[in-house]
C-alpha positions in Angstrom: -43.8 -35.0 -63.7 -40.0 -34.5 -65.4 -38.1 -31.5 -64.3 -36.5 -29.8 -67.3 -32.7 -29.1 -66.5 -30.9 -26.0 -67.9 -27.6 -26.4 -69.5 -25.0 -23.6 -69.0 -21.7 -22.3 -70.5 -19.1 -20.9 -67.9 -15.9 -19.0 -67.6 -13.6 -19.7 -64.7 -10.9 -17.4 -63.8 -8.1 -19.5 -62.2 -5.6 -18.7 -59.6 -2.6 -18.1 -62.2 -5.1 -15.8 -64.0 -5.8 -17.7 -66.9 -9.3 -18.2 -68.0 -11.0 -21.5 -68.6 -14.3 -22.3 -70.6 -16.8 -25.3 -70.2 -20.4 -26.2 -70.0 -22.5 -28.4 -67.4 -26.0 -29.0 -66.5 -25.2 -27.8 -62.8 -23.2 -25.0 -61.8 -22.6 -25.5 -58.3 -21.9 -28.9 -58.3 -19.5 -28.4 -61.5 -17.8 -25.5 -59.9 -17.4 -27.6 -56.3 -15.8 -30.5 -58.8 -13.5 -27.5 -60.3 -12.2 -26.5 -56.6 -11.8 -29.9 -55.3 -9.3 -31.1 -58.3 -12.4 -33.2 -59.9 -13.2 -31.0 -63.0 -11.1 -30.5 -66.0 -7.4 -31.5 -66.0 -6.3 -28.1 -67.0 -8.3 -26.3 -63.4 -6.6 -29.3 -61.6 -3.1 -27.5 -61.0 -4.4 -23.9 -61.1 -6.9 -23.9 -58.0 -8.9 -22.3 -56.6 -11.1 -21.2 -59.6 -13.8 -18.3 -59.4 -16.9 -18.4 -61.6 -16.8 -15.1 -63.3 -19.9 -15.7 -66.0 -22.2 -17.9 -67.0 -24.9 -18.2 -69.9 -27.9 -20.4 -69.6 -29.4 -22.4 -72.5 -32.5 -24.9 -72.9 -30.7 -27.4 -74.7 -27.2 -29.1 -73.8 -26.5 -28.6 -77.7 -26.7 -25.0 -77.5 -24.3 -24.9 -74.2 -22.2 -26.9 -76.0 -22.0 -25.1 -79.5 -21.7 -21.8 -77.2 -18.8 -23.2 -75.4 -16.9 -24.1 -78.8 -17.6 -20.1 -79.8 -16.3 -19.0 -77.0 -12.9 -20.8 -76.9 -12.4 -19.3 -80.3 -12.6 -15.9 -78.8 -9.6 -13.8 -78.0 -8.8 -13.6 -74.5 -9.6 -9.6 -74.6 -13.1 -10.9 -76.0 -13.7 -13.4 -73.1 -12.8 -10.5 -70.5 -15.6 -8.3 -72.1 -17.8 -11.3 -71.6 -16.5 -11.2 -67.7 -17.4 -7.6 -67.1 -20.4 -6.4 -65.2 -23.2 -5.5 -67.4 
């Protein structure tokens, strides 16, 4: 039986206070990669990073589209997403 994978769009708070947005199909593995310096070039010099928000999607395409939409948001709009609901 094939296991269906989830896809995630996520926000990280970097050590310098900046916000990074990305997508993955394994949050734990991706967060570990960012904090070990094997993630995005942007986060390598801004460690440690902290997962502050994520959304789950059924398809990679949906996660990537949401990532694109979030990257177009202002910093204030991204911070609103990060607030507890």
